[in-house]
C-alpha positions in Angstrom: 141.3 47.5 165.5 140.0 51.1 165.6 142.6 52.2 163.1 141.6 49.5 160.6 137.9 50.4 161.0 138.7 54.1 160.4 140.8 53.2 157.4 138.0 51.1 155.9 135.4 53.9 156.5 137.7 56.5 154.8 138.2 54.2 151.8 134.5 53.5 151.5 133.6 57.2 151.8 136.0 58.1 149.0 134.7 55.3 146.7 131.0 56.3 147.3 131.7 60.0 146.9 133.7 59.7 143.6 131.6 60.2 140.5 133.2 59.9 137.1 131.7 61.4 133.9 129.9 59.0 131.7 131.9 57.5 128.9 130.9 58.9 125.6 128.8 56.8 123.2 130.8 56.0 120.1 129.2 55.7 116.7 130.8 55.2 113.3 129.3 56.5 110.0 130.8 55.1 106.9 130.3 57.3 103.8 130.3 55.9 100.3 128.7 56.9 97.0 125.8 57.6 97.9 125.0 56.1 101.3 125.7 56.3 104.9 126.1 53.1 107.0 125.8 53.6 110.7 127.2 51.3 113.4 124.0 51.9 115.4 120.7 53.6 114.9 119.8 54.1 118.6 122.1 55.6 121.3 121.8 56.9 124.9 121.6 60.6 125.6 124.8 62.3 126.7 128.3 62.8 125.3 128.9 61.2 121.9 131.8 60.7 119.6 130.7 60.3 116.0 133.4 59.1 113.6 132.9 59.8 109.9 134.9 57.4 107.7 135.0 58.3 104.0 135.3 55.0 102.2 134.1 56.5 99.0 135.9 58.0 96.0 134.3 61.5 96.4 134.6 64.0 99.3 131.8 63.8 101.9 130.8 65.6 105.0 128.4 65.0 107.9 125.6 67.2 109.2 123.6 66.4 112.4 120.3 68.0 113.4 117.9 67.2 116.2 114.2 67.2 115.0 112.6 70.6 115.8 116.0 72.4 116.3 117.5 75.0 114.1 121.1 74.2 115.2 123.1 72.0 112.8 126.3 70.4 114.0 128.8 68.8 111.6 132.1 68.0 110.2 133.7 69.7 107.2 134.5 68.0 104.0 136.5 64.8 104.4 138.7 63.5 101.6 138.4 60.0 100.3 140.1 57.5 102.6 140.1 59.9 105.5 138.2 60.1 108.8 137.2 62.7 111.4 135.4 62.7 114.7 132.6 64.9 115.9 132.1 65.4 119.6 128.6 66.2 120.7 126.3 66.2 123.8 123.1 64.6 122.5 119.8 65.2 124.4 117.0 62.6 123.8 115.2 63.0 120.4 115.4 62.0 116.7 118.3 63.2 114.7 118.9 63.6 111.0 122.3 62.7 109.6 123.2 63.8 106.1 125.9 64.7 103.6 125.6 68.3 102.4 128.0 68.0 99.5 126.3 68.8 96.2 123.2 66.6 95.8 124.5 63.7 97.9 121.6 63.9 100.4 119.0 63.7 97.6 120.9 60.7 96.3 120.5 58.8 99.6 123.3 60.0 101.9 121.0 60.4 104.9 119.9 58.5 108.0 117.9 58.9 111.2 119.2 58.2 114.7 117.2 58.0 117.9 118.7 59.2 121.1 117.0 57.7 124.2 117.3 58.6 127.9 
């Protein structure tokens, strides 16, 4: 009986003491001439995987910038029919997403995402 109790205690201690990293938030951004369609406009803070799918006929890229920050993250130019994934750690805030190719941003390839706690 003592062996069973000790075994249960050890198992419980291991389960309680084990912390896994949070799963990354996943978001898809579909690029077409001249728009972005996002799978979600609000995500939780933490690790994020942002997939850019170029469903258009022109090359597109993705730039991401938190409001008030100078840092711009992004993916290089993606050929039509291709996709790429950007891995980021997102603190809470408002983020601008845009395509920096030629005048695509001015033509409507931009969006705003809110990251909450």
